[in-house]
C-alpha positions in Angstrom: 0.0 0.0 0.0 1.3 3.5 -0.8 2.4 5.9 1.9 0.3 9.1 1.7 2.6 11.0 4.0 4.5 10.9 7.3 3.9 12.9 10.5 6.9 13.0 12.7 6.4 15.4 15.6 10.1 14.9 16.7 8.9 15.5 20.3 10.4 12.3 21.7 13.9 11.3 22.8 15.6 8.9 20.3 16.5 5.5 21.6 13.5 5.2 24.0 11.0 2.4 24.4 8.8 2.2 21.4 5.1 1.2 21.2 3.4 0.4 17.9 -0.4 0.5 17.3 -1.4 0.0 13.6 -5.0 0.9 12.7 -7.4 1.0 9.8 -9.9 3.7 8.8 -12.8 3.5 6.4 -13.5 6.2 3.8 -17.3 5.8 3.3 -18.9 8.3 1.0 -22.7 8.6 0.5 -24.5 11.3 -1.4 -21.3 13.5 -1.5 -20.9 13.3 2.3 -18.3 11.3 4.3 -19.2 9.0 7.3 -17.3 10.5 10.3 -17.3 9.8 14.0 -18.0 13.0 15.9 -16.6 13.3 19.4 -19.4 15.3 20.9 -17.4 15.9 24.1 -14.4 17.4 22.4 -16.0 18.4 19.1 -13.7 16.8 16.6 -14.2 14.4 13.7 -12.4 11.2 12.6 -12.9 8.5 10.1 -14.4 5.3 11.6 -11.9 2.5 12.4 -9.5 1.4 15.0 -6.7 -0.9 16.1 -5.7 -4.2 14.5 -6.0 -7.3 16.7 -3.4 -10.1 16.7 -3.5 -12.1 13.5 -6.3 -10.0 12.1 -6.2 -8.9 8.4 -6.5 -5.2 7.5 -9.8 -5.9 5.8 -11.3 -7.9 8.7 -10.2 -5.2 11.1 -11.9 -2.6 8.9 -15.2 -4.5 8.9 -15.1 -5.1 12.7 -14.0 -1.6 13.7 -16.4 0.3 11.4 -19.2 -1.9 12.8 -18.2 -1.4 16.4 -17.7 2.4 16.2 -20.4 3.4 13.9 -22.9 0.6 13.5 -22.3 0.6 9.7 -21.8 -2.8 8.0 -19.0 -2.7 5.4 -19.6 -4.6 2.1 -16.3 -6.6 2.0 -16.6 -6.8 -1.8 -16.2 -3.0 -2.2 -13.0 -2.6 -0.1 -10.2 -0.8 -2.0 -6.8 0.3 -0.7 -6.3 4.1 -0.5 -3.0 4.5 1.3 -1.5 4.8 4.8 -0.1 7.6 7.0 2.9 6.9 9.2 2.9 8.8 12.5 5.7 9.1 15.1 5.4 11.1 18.3 6.0 11.0 22.0 3.9 8.4 23.6 1.7 8.6 26.8 3.2 5.5 28.3 6.2 4.6 26.2 8.8 7.1 25.0 7.9 6.8 21.3 4.5 6.0 19.7 4.5 4.8 16.1 1.2 4.3 14.2 0.5 3.3 10.7 -3.1 4.3 9.8 -4.3 2.3 6.8 -7.1 3.9 4.8 -9.6 2.0 2.7 -12.4 3.2 0.4 -15.5 1.1 1.0 -19.3 1.0 0.7 -21.7 0.0 3.5 -25.0 -1.8 3.4 -28.2 0.2 4.1 -29.0 -1.7 7.3 -27.1 -0.7 10.5 -26.4 -2.3 13.8 -25.9 -0.8 17.3 -22.6 0.8 18.2 -20.2 -1.2 20.5 -18.0 1.5 21.8 -14.8 1.3 24.0 -14.8 3.1 27.3 -13.0 6.1 25.9 -15.3 6.2 22.9 -18.3 6.2 25.2 -16.7 9.0 27.3 -16.1 11.1 24.2 -19.7 10.3 23.1 -18.8 9.2 19.5 -21.7 9.7 17.2 -21.9 8.8 13.5 -22.5 11.7 11.2 -22.4 12.2 7.4 -20.8 15.5 6.7 -19.2 17.4 3.8 -15.5 17.0 3.7 -15.0 20.7 4.2 -17.1 20.7 7.3 -15.2 17.7 8.8 -11.9 19.5 8.2 
C-alpha cells in the first residue's frame, strides 16, 4: 500500500522504548458526504476505524472496527486500498509511539447495527454523522 505522508512530531527522545499500534480507517462516501465519527465531548471528527488485533487482516479489522464504532456494516466486496499515514510522536506510556493508519475506500449496506464503543469512545460520546469533507476538516 502506498504511503500518503508521514507525520513525525520529533517531540520524543531517540532510543527510548517504542510502542506500535497500527490501525485501519474507512472512507465511506454517501451522497457526497463522508461518514465520520464525531466526538461530541471534544468536538472533533475522525474516520471510523481502529486498532488491528493479533493475526487479524486489515480488511477484517476494517469490517469489525467500522461496525463497532459506527454501527455501519461494510460490504467486503467493495473494499479498496487508498493508502496509509505513518505517524511518530511522544507516547503517553512509552517514549515513542508509532502508528501506521491504513485507509480504505468502501461501501456499506443500508442496514445498520448498534454501536459497541470502547470506554474512551463512550466517554467522548462518539456519534456517526455524514458531513461534507469541508465541514469535517
